[in-house]
N, C-alpha and C positions, 0 to 999 in steps of 0.2 A: 597148631601142630598139623602137619600133613597127614592125610588119611592113608597114605601109602604104608603097607604093613612093614616094609623094611625100615622105615623111620620110627616105628613104634618100639618101645622097650619090651623086652621079653618078660614073661610071667615071673621067671626066677629073679630077674632084676627088680621088678616091682616088689616082689616079696622081700628081697634082701634090703631094699631101701626102707620099706616100712618096718621091717624087723629092727633095723638099726635105729630108726626113730623111736619105736616102741621100747627098745632096750636101753636107750640112753636118756629117756625122759622121765623125770620124777615130778609128780604133781598132776598127772592126768591130762585130759584133752587140751585144756587151755595152754598148758606148758608145752604141748606138742606143736602148737601152731607155728612158733618161730622156726622149729626144725623142719616141719613140712614145707613151709614157705621157702626156706633156704635150699632144701633139696630140689624142690620143683623149679626154682630159679636156676640153680646150678646146672641142672640137667636139661633145662629148657623144655620141660614136659608140659607145663601149663603157663600161659602168658601171665606176666606179673599183675596186669590190671584185672585178671579174672580171680586172683587169689582171695581178695576180700569177699567176693561173691560166694566163693566156696565156703568160707567161714560162716557167712550169714546163712547160707542154705543148710549147712551142717548143724548150726545152732537151732534152726527153725524146725528141723525134722526131729521126731521123737527118737530117743536113744542116746548113746554115748557119743560125745562130740568127736573124739578121735576115730571111732569106728565109722561114724557118718562121713567124716572127711576121707577116710581110707576108701570107703565104698564109692563115693563120688569120684575121687581121683582115679581109682582103679578102673572104674567104668569109663571114665573120660579117655583113659589111655588104651584099654584093651577090652572094653565091654564087660560082660558078666564074669568071665574068667579073671580079668584084671581086678574086678571088685573083690572076688574071693581071695586072690593072691595078696592084695593089699591089706585086706581085713585080717587074714590069718597072720600076716607079717606084723601088723600093728598090735595084735592081741597076744600072740604066742609068748613073747618075752615077759610080759607082765604076768601071764598065767603061770609060767614056769617059776618066775620069781616069787609070786604069792604062794604057790604050792610049796616051794622050798622053805620060805619064811614060816609058813604055817607048821611045817614039820619040825622046825628047830627053834622057833621063836620063843615058845613057852619056857624053854630051859635057859634062854638068854635075856628075856625081857627085863629082868631086874638088874642086869649087868650095867654098871655106871658108864662103861665105854659105849655100849649100844645106845643107852639113853642120850649120851652126848652127841652121838652120830645123828640120831633123829632130831635133836634140837638144832643141829647145824644144817640139816637138810631142809627143814621147814621154811626158813626165810628164803632159801634158794628157790624152792618151789613157788613161793609167793611172788618172787621177782620174775620168774619165768611166766607166771600167769599175767602179770602186769604188762609185760613187753607187747603182747598182741593188742592189748587195749590202746597203748600209746601209738603203736604202728597204725592201727585202724583209724584212730583219731587224726593222725597226721595226713593219712591218705584221703580222708573225707573232708578235710579242710578245717582248720581251727578257727571257727567263727565264734563270736561271743555267745551266741545262742547254743552252739554245740557244747561249749564248755559248761554253760549253765545247765543244760540238759544232763550232761554227764554227772555234774556235781549233785543235782537234784535226785537223780537216779541212785547214786551212791548213798546219799543221805537217807532216802526213802527205804531202800532195801536194808542197809546196814544198821540204821538207828531206829527207824520207825517200823521195821519188820514188815514192810509192804511186800506182797507177792510180786515177783518179776512179771508174772503173767498179766497182772492188772496194769502194770506200767507199760508193757509192750502194747496191750490193747488200747490204752489211753493215747499213746504216741501214734499208733496206727490210725485211730479215729481222728486225732488232731492233724496228722499229715494229710489224710484224705480230705478233710474239711479245708485245710489251707490250700491244697491243690485245687479244689473246686472253686474257692474264692478267687485264686489267682487266674484260673481259666476263665471265669466269668468276667473279670476285669479286662482281659485281653480282647474279649468280644465286643 
């Protein structure tokens, strides 16, 4: 994106886009990824090849994924003010919804209709979380070893209850070691 200020989106526009994303996403940060990617592509705010890097960076930083993505994207678009606009936009709809739910949910939580609504929303949220994983896998290239690594990670975390932190550390050490071996072979 050109650094010319007339080509940059306005703060209100950044806020509105992230408020829309925050308002129509059920399932948290991972479910927001497809919407954020679609909005960034549609508006040509961030190059498509940079989007997976934003996701990885947002996952690596401490804090909530959606907020981290909003901070990074807003900063990329308009600096500190853009980060603030994007973050408030991403968080405000959820905050208002949670506040309203907390105020009235106790009187409706045992209602069969409300229970069925939540039962119907859960699988949708899971599906929205799986979409970015598939998209990132496709972009990184589906090699036999990436599929094996994904399956091993899923198994280790879901069934063996390994901490994702240890898996990431193991993969980082392995990747650095493999890179060093390959570099030594080239010499």
